VOSEDREN-69185 format. One record per residue (C-alpha): x, y, z. Coordinates in steps of 0.001 Angstrom, whole numbers, padded with zeros to 6 digits. Each point is the difference from the previous one (the first is absolute). Layout:
BEGIN
<r><X>X</X><Y>Y</Y><Z>Z</Z></r>
...
***
This chain:
BEGIN
<r><X>-018657</X><Y>-025419</Y><Z>017579</Z></r>
<r><X>003952</X><Y>-001308</Y><Z>-001388</Z></r>
<r><X>001884</X><Y>002210</Y><Z>-002646</Z></r>
<r><X>000124</X><Y>-001609</Y><Z>-003620</Z></r>
<r><X>002614</X><Y>001457</Y><Z>-002333</Z></r>
<r><X>000048</X><Y>-000582</Y><Z>-003906</Z></r>
<r><X>001748</X><Y>000741</Y><Z>-002822</Z></r>
<r><X>-001901</X><Y>003038</Y><Z>-002295</Z></r>
<r><X>000114</X><Y>-002444</Y><Z>-002830</Z></r>
<r><X>-003217</X><Y>000968</Y><Z>-002057</Z></r>
<r><X>-002038</X><Y>003318</Y><Z>-001625</Z></r>
<r><X>-002213</X><Y>-000096</Y><Z>003110</Z></r>
<r><X>003025</X><Y>-000506</Y><Z>002456</Z></r>
<r><X>002065</X><Y>003069</Y><Z>-001722</Z></r>
<r><X>-003128</X><Y>002136</Y><Z>000331</Z></r>
<r><X>-000770</X><Y>-000835</Y><Z>003435</Z></r>
<r><X>003517</X><Y>000640</Y><Z>001352</Z></r>
<r><X>-000076</X><Y>003487</Y><Z>-002123</Z></r>
<r><X>-003653</X><Y>001435</Y><Z>001657</Z></r>
<r><X>000647</X><Y>-001844</Y><Z>003517</Z></r>
<r><X>001476</X><Y>003486</Y><Z>001325</Z></r>
<r><X>-002629</X><Y>001797</Y><Z>-000448</Z></r>
<r><X>-002362</X><Y>-002393</Y><Z>001893</Z></r>
<r><X>002608</X><Y>000031</Y><Z>003019</Z></r>
<r><X>000308</X><Y>004077</Y><Z>-000547</Z></r>
<r><X>-003565</X><Y>000552</Y><Z>000005</Z></r>
<r><X>-000482</X><Y>002346</Y><Z>003096</Z></r>
<r><X>003527</X><Y>001256</Y><Z>-000188</Z></r>
<r><X>-000393</X><Y>003735</Y><Z>-000395</Z></r>
<r><X>003505</X><Y>000788</Y><Z>-001480</Z></r>
<r><X>000494</X><Y>-003250</Y><Z>-002725</Z></r>
<r><X>000513</X><Y>000882</Y><Z>-003512</Z></r>
<r><X>-001199</X><Y>-002862</Y><Z>-002439</Z></r>
<r><X>002215</X><Y>-000661</Y><Z>-002723</Z></r>
<r><X>-000760</X><Y>000540</Y><Z>-003480</Z></r>
<r><X>-001602</X><Y>-003385</Y><Z>-000837</Z></r>
<r><X>000919</X><Y>-000065</Y><Z>-003868</Z></r>
<r><X>003647</X><Y>001193</Y><Z>000958</Z></r>
<r><X>-000203</X><Y>-003342</Y><Z>002536</Z></r>
<r><X>-001529</X><Y>-002140</Y><Z>-002241</Z></r>
<r><X>002580</X><Y>000421</Y><Z>-002537</Z></r>
<r><X>002629</X><Y>000181</Y><Z>002630</Z></r>
<r><X>-000916</X><Y>-003785</Y><Z>001757</Z></r>
<r><X>000101</X><Y>-001011</Y><Z>-003787</Z></r>
<r><X>003008</X><Y>-002881</Y><Z>-000607</Z></r>
<r><X>-000569</X><Y>001032</Y><Z>-003815</Z></r>
<r><X>-000179</X><Y>003146</Y><Z>000410</Z></r>
<r><X>002797</X><Y>001128</Y><Z>002760</Z></r>
<r><X>003246</X><Y>-000340</Y><Z>-001686</Z></r>
<r><X>001287</X><Y>-000278</Y><Z>003680</Z></r>
<r><X>-001158</X><Y>-003094</Y><Z>000166</Z></r>
<r><X>002240</X><Y>-001682</Y><Z>-002234</Z></r>
<r><X>003003</X><Y>000667</Y><Z>002616</Z></r>
<r><X>-001508</X><Y>-000451</Y><Z>003143</Z></r>
<r><X>-001232</X><Y>-002901</Y><Z>001488</Z></r>
<r><X>-003542</X><Y>000686</Y><Z>001459</Z></r>
<r><X>-002942</X><Y>-001712</Y><Z>002056</Z></r>
<r><X>-003139</X><Y>001540</Y><Z>000691</Z></r>
<r><X>-001731</X><Y>-001587</Y><Z>003532</Z></r>
<r><X>-003521</X><Y>000912</Y><Z>001068</Z></r>
<r><X>-001259</X><Y>-001104</Y><Z>003538</Z></r>
<r><X>-003407</X><Y>-001610</Y><Z>000611</Z></r>
<r><X>-001953</X><Y>-000375</Y><Z>002999</Z></r>
<r><X>-003324</X><Y>-001680</Y><Z>000017</Z></r>
<r><X>000366</X><Y>-000007</Y><Z>-004315</Z></r>
<r><X>000236</X><Y>004182</Y><Z>000434</Z></r>
<r><X>003153</X><Y>001586</Y><Z>-001264</Z></r>
<r><X>001519</X><Y>002116</Y><Z>002921</Z></r>
<r><X>003419</X><Y>001014</Y><Z>-000572</Z></r>
<r><X>003056</X><Y>-000178</Y><Z>-003000</Z></r>
<r><X>002915</X><Y>000118</Y><Z>-000768</Z></r>
<r><X>002920</X><Y>-000202</Y><Z>-002667</Z></r>
<r><X>003218</X><Y>-001169</Y><Z>-000283</Z></r>
<r><X>002845</X><Y>000890</Y><Z>-001902</Z></r>
<r><X>003418</X><Y>-001437</Y><Z>-000740</Z></r>
<r><X>002086</X><Y>002934</Y><Z>-001992</Z></r>
<r><X>003170</X><Y>-001757</Y><Z>-001630</Z></r>
<r><X>001594</X><Y>003244</Y><Z>-001858</Z></r>
<r><X>-000200</X><Y>001549</Y><Z>003310</Z></r>
<r><X>001230</X><Y>-003115</Y><Z>001923</Z></r>
<r><X>002467</X><Y>-000799</Y><Z>-002357</Z></r>
<r><X>001411</X><Y>003628</Y><Z>-000119</Z></r>
<r><X>000335</X><Y>-000132</Y><Z>003547</Z></r>
<r><X>001429</X><Y>-003686</Y><Z>000827</Z></r>
<r><X>-003337</X><Y>-000461</Y><Z>002282</Z></r>
<r><X>-002901</X><Y>-002539</Y><Z>-000016</Z></r>
<r><X>-002831</X><Y>001725</Y><Z>000864</Z></r>
<r><X>-003828</X><Y>000240</Y><Z>-000616</Z></r>
<r><X>-002634</X><Y>002852</Y><Z>000937</Z></r>
<r><X>-003085</X><Y>000055</Y><Z>000648</Z></r>
<r><X>-002756</X><Y>002342</Y><Z>-001345</Z></r>
<r><X>-003650</X><Y>001179</Y><Z>-000257</Z></r>
<r><X>-000370</X><Y>-001756</Y><Z>003426</Z></r>
<r><X>-003612</X><Y>001158</Y><Z>001731</Z></r>
<r><X>-002231</X><Y>-002064</Y><Z>002360</Z></r>
<r><X>-002489</X><Y>000358</Y><Z>002831</Z></r>
<r><X>000528</X><Y>001275</Y><Z>003576</Z></r>
<r><X>000939</X><Y>-004028</Y><Z>000578</Z></r>
<r><X>003966</X><Y>-000966</Y><Z>001387</Z></r>
<r><X>-001212</X><Y>-003833</Y><Z>-001233</Z></r>
<r><X>-000761</X><Y>001340</Y><Z>-003884</Z></r>
<r><X>003117</X><Y>002267</Y><Z>000279</Z></r>
<r><X>002396</X><Y>-003125</Y><Z>001087</Z></r>
<r><X>-001364</X><Y>-002850</Y><Z>-002416</Z></r>
<r><X>000443</X><Y>002293</Y><Z>-003478</Z></r>
<r><X>003666</X><Y>001457</Y><Z>001372</Z></r>
<r><X>000855</X><Y>-003450</Y><Z>001265</Z></r>
<r><X>-000916</X><Y>-001583</Y><Z>-003183</Z></r>
<r><X>001893</X><Y>002638</Y><Z>-002266</Z></r>
<r><X>003005</X><Y>-000640</Y><Z>002269</Z></r>
<r><X>-000222</X><Y>-003911</Y><Z>-000713</Z></r>
<r><X>-000373</X><Y>000824</Y><Z>-003506</Z></r>
<r><X>003353</X><Y>002038</Y><Z>000355</Z></r>
<r><X>002030</X><Y>-002175</Y><Z>001470</Z></r>
<r><X>-000956</X><Y>-002821</Y><Z>-002566</Z></r>
<r><X>001386</X><Y>002447</Y><Z>-002750</Z></r>
<r><X>002868</X><Y>000332</Y><Z>001870</Z></r>
<r><X>-000168</X><Y>003236</Y><Z>001619</Z></r>
<r><X>001194</X><Y>001009</Y><Z>003918</Z></r>
<r><X>-001391</X><Y>003119</Y><Z>000300</Z></r>
<r><X>-003749</X><Y>001368</Y><Z>-000606</Z></r>
<r><X>-000158</X><Y>004029</Y><Z>-000287</Z></r>
<r><X>-003324</X><Y>001979</Y><Z>-000344</Z></r>
<r><X>-002584</X><Y>001579</Y><Z>-000836</Z></r>
<r><X>002211</X><Y>000129</Y><Z>-003352</Z></r>
<r><X>-001078</X><Y>-000112</Y><Z>-003185</Z></r>
<r><X>001829</X><Y>-000708</Y><Z>-003214</Z></r>
<r><X>001431</X><Y>003369</Y><Z>-000100</Z></r>
<r><X>000219</X><Y>003099</Y><Z>002292</Z></r>
<r><X>-002660</X><Y>001219</Y><Z>-002480</Z></r>
<r><X>-002692</X><Y>-001979</Y><Z>001275</Z></r>
<r><X>-001307</X><Y>000553</Y><Z>003899</Z></r>
<r><X>002540</X><Y>-000690</Y><Z>002859</Z></r>
<r><X>-000331</X><Y>-000556</Y><Z>003320</Z></r>
<r><X>-002612</X><Y>-000001</Y><Z>003004</Z></r>
<r><X>-001181</X><Y>003403</Y><Z>001094</Z></r>
<r><X>001677</X><Y>000764</Y><Z>002935</Z></r>
<r><X>-001117</X><Y>003519</Y><Z>001054</Z></r>
<r><X>-002744</X><Y>001973</Y><Z>-002109</Z></r>
<r><X>-002651</X><Y>-002052</Y><Z>000346</Z></r>
<r><X>-002579</X><Y>003004</Y><Z>-000279</Z></r>
<r><X>001481</X><Y>001707</Y><Z>-002419</Z></r>
<r><X>-001224</X><Y>-000485</Y><Z>-003831</Z></r>
<r><X>001332</X><Y>-002912</Y><Z>-002219</Z></r>
<r><X>002426</X><Y>000850</Y><Z>-002965</Z></r>
<r><X>-000260</X><Y>-001929</Y><Z>-003000</Z></r>
<r><X>002496</X><Y>-003087</Y><Z>-000068</Z></r>
<r><X>000475</X><Y>000077</Y><Z>003606</Z></r>
<r><X>-001433</X><Y>-002139</Y><Z>002699</Z></r>
<r><X>-002886</X><Y>000584</Y><Z>002621</Z></r>
<r><X>000484</X><Y>-002900</Y><Z>002129</Z></r>
<r><X>-001457</X><Y>-000349</Y><Z>003413</Z></r>
<r><X>001538</X><Y>000592</Y><Z>003187</Z></r>
<r><X>-000225</X><Y>-003803</Y><Z>000821</Z></r>
<r><X>002366</X><Y>-000901</Y><Z>-002658</Z></r>
<r><X>002873</X><Y>001405</Y><Z>001433</Z></r>
<r><X>-000718</X><Y>-001733</Y><Z>003165</Z></r>
<r><X>-000725</X><Y>-002915</Y><Z>-001814</Z></r>
<r><X>002705</X><Y>000054</Y><Z>-002120</Z></r>
<r><X>002667</X><Y>000640</Y><Z>003203</Z></r>
<r><X>-001542</X><Y>-003075</Y><Z>001954</Z></r>
<r><X>000804</X><Y>-002079</Y><Z>-003032</Z></r>
<r><X>003873</X><Y>000693</Y><Z>000756</Z></r>
<r><X>000408</X><Y>002281</Y><Z>-002320</Z></r>
<r><X>002395</X><Y>003592</Y><Z>000258</Z></r>
<r><X>-000383</X><Y>002973</Y><Z>-001856</Z></r>
<r><X>002339</X><Y>-000501</Y><Z>-002769</Z></r>
<r><X>-000040</X><Y>003660</Y><Z>-001950</Z></r>
<r><X>-002307</X><Y>003085</Y><Z>000997</Z></r>
<r><X>-001921</X><Y>002450</Y><Z>-002002</Z></r>
<r><X>-000926</X><Y>003560</Y><Z>000103</Z></r>
<r><X>-002605</X><Y>001729</Y><Z>-001782</Z></r>
<r><X>000124</X><Y>004365</Y><Z>000155</Z></r>
<r><X>-002740</X><Y>002517</Y><Z>-001519</Z></r>
<r><X>001196</X><Y>003239</Y><Z>-000491</Z></r>
<r><X>-002029</X><Y>003480</Y><Z>-000546</Z></r>
<r><X>001069</X><Y>000587</Y><Z>-003950</Z></r>
<r><X>000404</X><Y>004209</Y><Z>000104</Z></r>
<r><X>001296</X><Y>003146</Y><Z>-001751</Z></r>
<r><X>002716</X><Y>000254</Y><Z>002634</Z></r>
<r><X>001522</X><Y>-003434</Y><Z>-001122</Z></r>
<r><X>000693</X><Y>000964</Y><Z>-003466</Z></r>
<r><X>000940</X><Y>003819</Y><Z>000554</Z></r>
<r><X>002725</X><Y>-001684</Y><Z>002538</Z></r>
<r><X>001655</X><Y>-001729</Y><Z>-002676</Z></r>
<r><X>-000648</X><Y>001725</Y><Z>-003278</Z></r>
<r><X>003434</X><Y>001542</Y><Z>-000317</Z></r>
<r><X>001725</X><Y>-002763</Y><Z>000979</Z></r>
<r><X>-001540</X><Y>-002183</Y><Z>-002450</Z></r>
<r><X>000651</X><Y>002421</Y><Z>-002675</Z></r>
<r><X>004062</X><Y>-000326</Y><Z>000692</Z></r>
<r><X>-000490</X><Y>-003749</Y><Z>000373</Z></r>
<r><X>-001646</X><Y>000187</Y><Z>-003642</Z></r>
<r><X>002234</X><Y>001996</Y><Z>-001604</Z></r>
<r><X>003075</X><Y>-001169</Y><Z>001484</Z></r>
<r><X>-000809</X><Y>-004086</Y><Z>-000847</Z></r>
<r><X>-001072</X><Y>000767</Y><Z>-003480</Z></r>
<r><X>-002951</X><Y>-002224</Y><Z>000594</Z></r>
<r><X>-003616</X><Y>000004</Y><Z>-001906</Z></r>
<r><X>-002862</X><Y>-000217</Y><Z>002382</Z></r>
<r><X>-002734</X><Y>-001283</Y><Z>-001711</Z></r>
<r><X>-003763</X><Y>000565</Y><Z>000718</Z></r>
<r><X>-003061</X><Y>-001540</Y><Z>-001579</Z></r>
<r><X>-003320</X><Y>000388</Y><Z>-001220</Z></r>
<r><X>-001604</X><Y>-003418</Y><Z>-001607</Z></r>
<r><X>001064</X><Y>-003798</Y><Z>001139</Z></r>
<r><X>001022</X><Y>-000147</Y><Z>-003566</Z></r>
<r><X>003273</X><Y>002083</Y><Z>000386</Z></r>
<r><X>000798</X><Y>-002373</Y><Z>003233</Z></r>
<r><X>000208</X><Y>-002947</Y><Z>-001350</Z></r>
<r><X>003411</X><Y>000542</Y><Z>-001683</Z></r>
<r><X>001476</X><Y>000585</Y><Z>003458</Z></r>
<r><X>-001670</X><Y>-003496</Y><Z>001884</Z></r>
<r><X>002609</X><Y>-002063</Y><Z>-000797</Z></r>
<r><X>003049</X><Y>002355</Y><Z>000296</Z></r>
<r><X>-001895</X><Y>000766</Y><Z>003502</Z></r>
<r><X>-000146</X><Y>-003609</Y><Z>000495</Z></r>
<r><X>003869</X><Y>-000468</Y><Z>-000246</Z></r>
<r><X>000741</X><Y>002730</Y><Z>002328</Z></r>
<r><X>-001893</X><Y>-001689</Y><Z>002478</Z></r>
<r><X>001395</X><Y>-003407</Y><Z>-000251</Z></r>
<r><X>003597</X><Y>001979</Y><Z>000086</Z></r>
<r><X>-000576</X><Y>002166</Y><Z>003107</Z></r>
<r><X>-002790</X><Y>-001955</Y><Z>002330</Z></r>
<r><X>002092</X><Y>-002791</Y><Z>000380</Z></r>
<r><X>000513</X><Y>000598</Y><Z>003522</Z></r>
<r><X>-003487</X><Y>000185</Y><Z>000678</Z></r>
<r><X>-000708</X><Y>-002556</Y><Z>002385</Z></r>
<r><X>-002045</X><Y>-002626</Y><Z>-002315</Z></r>
<r><X>000466</X><Y>001289</Y><Z>-003033</Z></r>
<r><X>000416</X><Y>-002054</Y><Z>-003008</Z></r>
<r><X>000832</X><Y>001178</Y><Z>-003046</Z></r>
<r><X>-002853</X><Y>000749</Y><Z>-002495</Z></r>
<r><X>-000678</X><Y>-001895</Y><Z>-003486</Z></r>
<r><X>-000911</X><Y>001324</Y><Z>-003102</Z></r>
<r><X>-003018</X><Y>-001631</Y><Z>000394</Z></r>
<r><X>-000816</X><Y>001177</Y><Z>003229</Z></r>
<r><X>001259</X><Y>003457</Y><Z>-001173</Z></r>
<r><X>-002716</X><Y>-000158</Y><Z>-002562</Z></r>
<r><X>-002627</X><Y>-002119</Y><Z>002427</Z></r>
<r><X>000618</X><Y>003646</Y><Z>002753</Z></r>
<r><X>-000738</X><Y>002405</Y><Z>-002816</Z></r>
<r><X>-002632</X><Y>-001466</Y><Z>-001428</Z></r>
<r><X>-001496</X><Y>000120</Y><Z>003442</Z></r>
<r><X>001048</X><Y>003054</Y><Z>001101</Z></r>
<r><X>000440</X><Y>002233</Y><Z>-002831</Z></r>
<r><X>-004121</X><Y>000478</Y><Z>-000488</Z></r>
<r><X>-000398</X><Y>000876</Y><Z>003593</Z></r>
<r><X>002916</X><Y>003076</Y><Z>-000332</Z></r>
<r><X>-000486</X><Y>003426</Y><Z>-000931</Z></r>
<r><X>003144</X><Y>000999</Y><Z>-002337</Z></r>
<r><X>000698</X><Y>003191</Y><Z>002044</Z></r>
<r><X>001016</X><Y>-001641</Y><Z>003152</Z></r>
<r><X>002366</X><Y>-002067</Y><Z>-001756</Z></r>
<r><X>003743</X><Y>001244</Y><Z>-000383</Z></r>
<r><X>003109</X><Y>-001162</Y><Z>-001850</Z></r>
<r><X>003586</X><Y>001682</Y><Z>-000270</Z></r>
<r><X>002510</X><Y>-001465</Y><Z>-002392</Z></r>
<r><X>003780</X><Y>001303</Y><Z>-000423</Z></r>
<r><X>001552</X><Y>002322</Y><Z>-002837</Z></r>
<r><X>000205</X><Y>-004274</Y><Z>-001607</Z></r>
<r><X>-003475</X><Y>-000113</Y><Z>000469</Z></r>
<r><X>-000007</X><Y>-003005</Y><Z>002857</Z></r>
<r><X>-002587</X><Y>000356</Y><Z>002319</Z></r>
<r><X>001736</X><Y>000516</Y><Z>003219</Z></r>
<r><X>-003037</X><Y>000778</Y><Z>002368</Z></r>
<r><X>-003755</X><Y>000005</Y><Z>000104</Z></r>
<r><X>-003043</X><Y>000265</Y><Z>002323</Z></r>
<r><X>-003439</X><Y>-001578</Y><Z>-000702</Z></r>
<r><X>-003027</X><Y>001163</Y><Z>002378</Z></r>
<r><X>-003777</X><Y>-000609</Y><Z>-000390</Z></r>
<r><X>-002953</X><Y>001701</Y><Z>001606</Z></r>
<r><X>-001379</X><Y>-001949</Y><Z>003127</Z></r>
<r><X>-002827</X><Y>-002515</Y><Z>-001398</Z></r>
<r><X>-000764</X><Y>-001236</Y><Z>003302</Z></r>
<r><X>-003087</X><Y>001415</Y><Z>000433</Z></r>
<r><X>-001570</X><Y>-000821</Y><Z>-003394</Z></r>
<r><X>001431</X><Y>-003427</Y><Z>000634</Z></r>
<r><X>-002806</X><Y>-000180</Y><Z>002759</Z></r>
<r><X>-002323</X><Y>001137</Y><Z>-001184</Z></r>
<r><X>000015</X><Y>-002231</Y><Z>-002887</Z></r>
<r><X>000815</X><Y>-003054</Y><Z>002526</Z></r>
<r><X>003245</X><Y>-001019</Y><Z>-002362</Z></r>
<r><X>-002619</X><Y>-000205</Y><Z>-003295</Z></r>
<r><X>000644</X><Y>001348</Y><Z>-003159</Z></r>
<r><X>-003160</X><Y>-000856</Y><Z>-001099</Z></r>
<r><X>-003411</X><Y>001241</Y><Z>-000049</Z></r>
<r><X>000844</X><Y>003248</Y><Z>001239</Z></r>
<r><X>003511</X><Y>-000181</Y><Z>001988</Z></r>
<r><X>001914</X><Y>001255</Y><Z>-002903</Z></r>
<r><X>-002365</X><Y>003701</Y><Z>001097</Z></r>
<r><X>001411</X><Y>-000270</Y><Z>003557</Z></r>
<r><X>003149</X><Y>-000494</Y><Z>-001319</Z></r>
<r><X>000209</X><Y>002853</Y><Z>-002518</Z></r>
<r><X>-001576</X><Y>002662</Y><Z>002223</Z></r>
<r><X>003096</X><Y>-000941</Y><Z>002600</Z></r>
<r><X>002381</X><Y>-000075</Y><Z>-002280</Z></r>
<r><X>-001153</X><Y>004130</Y><Z>-001321</Z></r>
<r><X>-001121</X><Y>000676</Y><Z>003734</Z></r>
<r><X>002819</X><Y>-001373</Y><Z>002063</Z></r>
<r><X>001867</X><Y>002658</Y><Z>001935</Z></r>
<r><X>002811</X><Y>-002560</Y><Z>001508</Z></r>
<r><X>002904</X><Y>-000863</Y><Z>-002404</Z></r>
<r><X>001450</X><Y>-003688</Y><Z>000649</Z></r>
<r><X>003701</X><Y>-000732</Y><Z>-001348</Z></r>
<r><X>000249</X><Y>-002816</Y><Z>-001713</Z></r>
<r><X>003578</X><Y>-000545</Y><Z>-001431</Z></r>
<r><X>003537</X><Y>001778</Y><Z>000128</Z></r>
<r><X>003075</X><Y>-000297</Y><Z>-000507</Z></r>
<r><X>003565</X><Y>001879</Y><Z>-000796</Z></r>
<r><X>003000</X><Y>-001755</Y><Z>-001458</Z></r>
<r><X>002939</X><Y>-000973</Y><Z>002186</Z></r>
<r><X>002481</X><Y>002278</Y><Z>-001923</Z></r>
<r><X>-002656</X><Y>003117</Y><Z>000445</Z></r>
<r><X>-001214</X><Y>-000324</Y><Z>003169</Z></r>
<r><X>000980</X><Y>002786</Y><Z>002467</Z></r>
<r><X>000292</X><Y>002348</Y><Z>-002741</Z></r>
<r><X>-003528</X><Y>001996</Y><Z>000527</Z></r>
<r><X>-002149</X><Y>-002363</Y><Z>-001933</Z></r>
<r><X>-002159</X><Y>-000759</Y><Z>002164</Z></r>
<r><X>-000964</X><Y>003867</Y><Z>000720</Z></r>
<r><X>-000605</X><Y>000085</Y><Z>-003798</Z></r>
<r><X>-002336</X><Y>-002544</Y><Z>000061</Z></r>
<r><X>-001991</X><Y>000942</Y><Z>003202</Z></r>
<r><X>-000044</X><Y>003714</Y><Z>-001353</Z></r>
<r><X>-001871</X><Y>-001104</Y><Z>-003526</Z></r>
<r><X>-001866</X><Y>-002628</Y><Z>001372</Z></r>
<r><X>-001515</X><Y>002435</Y><Z>003155</Z></r>
<r><X>-000339</X><Y>002741</Y><Z>-002291</Z></r>
<r><X>-002190</X><Y>-002269</Y><Z>-002100</Z></r>
<r><X>-001949</X><Y>-000976</Y><Z>002445</Z></r>
<r><X>-000888</X><Y>002720</Y><Z>001751</Z></r>
<r><X>-001177</X><Y>001710</Y><Z>-003727</Z></r>
<r><X>-002157</X><Y>-003130</Y><Z>000020</Z></r>
<r><X>-001261</X><Y>000822</Y><Z>003238</Z></r>
<r><X>001151</X><Y>-002843</Y><Z>002338</Z></r>
<r><X>000963</X><Y>001299</Y><Z>003808</Z></r>
<r><X>002089</X><Y>-003308</Y><Z>001863</Z></r>
<r><X>002328</X><Y>-002659</Y><Z>-001487</Z></r>
<r><X>000005</X><Y>-003727</Y><Z>001096</Z></r>
<r><X>003718</X><Y>-001047</Y><Z>000285</Z></r>
<r><X>-001219</X><Y>-003747</Y><Z>000041</Z></r>
<r><X>002213</X><Y>-002476</Y><Z>001270</Z></r>
<r><X>003774</X><Y>001023</Y><Z>001118</Z></r>
<r><X>001827</X><Y>-002556</Y><Z>001920</Z></r>
<r><X>001641</X><Y>001316</Y><Z>003350</Z></r>
<r><X>003085</X><Y>-000662</Y><Z>-001149</Z></r>
<r><X>-000183</X><Y>002163</Y><Z>-003081</Z></r>
<r><X>000988</X><Y>003017</Y><Z>002692</Z></r>
<r><X>001218</X><Y>002210</Y><Z>-003583</Z></r>
<r><X>-004341</X><Y>-000124</Y><Z>-001227</Z></r>
<r><X>-000886</X><Y>000436</Y><Z>003610</Z></r>
<r><X>002083</X><Y>003164</Y><Z>000160</Z></r>
<r><X>-001091</X><Y>001427</Y><Z>-003576</Z></r>
<r><X>-003553</X><Y>-000722</Y><Z>001444</Z></r>
<r><X>000297</X><Y>001601</Y><Z>003278</Z></r>
<r><X>001757</X><Y>003205</Y><Z>-000774</Z></r>
<r><X>-003297</X><Y>001087</Y><Z>-001728</Z></r>
<r><X>-002242</X><Y>001902</Y><Z>002392</Z></r>
<r><X>-002625</X><Y>-001767</Y><Z>001490</Z></r>
<r><X>000826</X><Y>-003508</Y><Z>-000857</Z></r>
<r><X>-001896</X><Y>-002529</Y><Z>002247</Z></r>
<r><X>001081</X><Y>-003789</Y><Z>000059</Z></r>
<r><X>-003474</X><Y>-001591</Y><Z>000607</Z></r>
<r><X>000203</X><Y>-003420</Y><Z>-000982</Z></r>
<r><X>002927</X><Y>-003164</Y><Z>001286</Z></r>
<r><X>-000197</X><Y>-003159</Y><Z>-001841</Z></r>
<r><X>002160</X><Y>-003063</Y><Z>001085</Z></r>
<r><X>001407</X><Y>-002904</Y><Z>-001973</Z></r>
<r><X>000525</X><Y>-003248</Y><Z>002098</Z></r>
<r><X>002376</X><Y>-002642</Y><Z>-000125</Z></r>
<r><X>000496</X><Y>-003722</Y><Z>001574</Z></r>
<r><X>003186</X><Y>-002199</Y><Z>-000322</Z></r>
<r><X>-001534</X><Y>-003802</Y><Z>-000555</Z></r>
<r><X>001609</X><Y>-002139</Y><Z>002221</Z></r>
<r><X>001323</X><Y>-002908</Y><Z>-001916</Z></r>
<r><X>-001726</X><Y>-003809</Y><Z>000813</Z></r>
<r><X>-003185</X><Y>001749</Y><Z>000856</Z></r>
***
């Protein structure tokens, strides 16, 4: 049967778009569903402020009236203007193992991108670097962490056959958390804290974190500019991110550093790996999914690094060691035994070096973002 592509226009279409991956990955042992309450908000043009300054399209593929694939297209106007480029992105790309479905979706998106004046398509990549990026290229049998892609190996093969080339490569590590790591830096950290006249803020409640939200995002906007795909976070997005993730955070796993003028100059945010709870809940909070999430929040031994940054003027002065020592100390006290680095660009040798200095580290997953130049006149 021929493949028909349909743009998502109705609530029923959007529901199909959101829940289709769990059908495609039904027999995929390592696949992790999203939290659907988050997806329903994320893909809502009214509720997600990112839709306000990006052109977007959601597409569904049907075969014999059955949904068999999906893809999202994004034109990141702010990022394009900042870099003087005309690029579109594809993301949230899923389909059954059938090249015809894959081709129909990616070619439809390319046509849309050309109609919008773009000369290049890049992906998988969403609105920002804080969403799942890249197709998985190594570590297919390893467990999937939150906010990462769990794609089949055929997706990598299909995108290469569609004349896309590797554009950005990403790595993911895990590292055992031990007292040895903390002891190694203990004396050095004391000297750094005394010499730089800094204050390390540790938290016991979400309420005490809230005053730091906007200063932290302002620091991100100043320091993440060279990270591929980063676009400055707006105030509306700051509030959305805080509302989305603060309830999931253990305040003891958030650290901030201020200088003698009370300016936030560094921070780190980590959280328990909730993947086992999400998997048992099948991504649903109700009726009893929340209980699986709560158990995972309380019992997880794996720590996931979400965000972190150091002011450019303070980099190379030891604040990374201060943050690492404080977060690992809290993690050990809470019973965590391993930390997941989340995604790091392969070219980010400085960050990778920090990880690879730690005993027992292992790069266990790799991802690739691909690109294709769109020939004029096609």
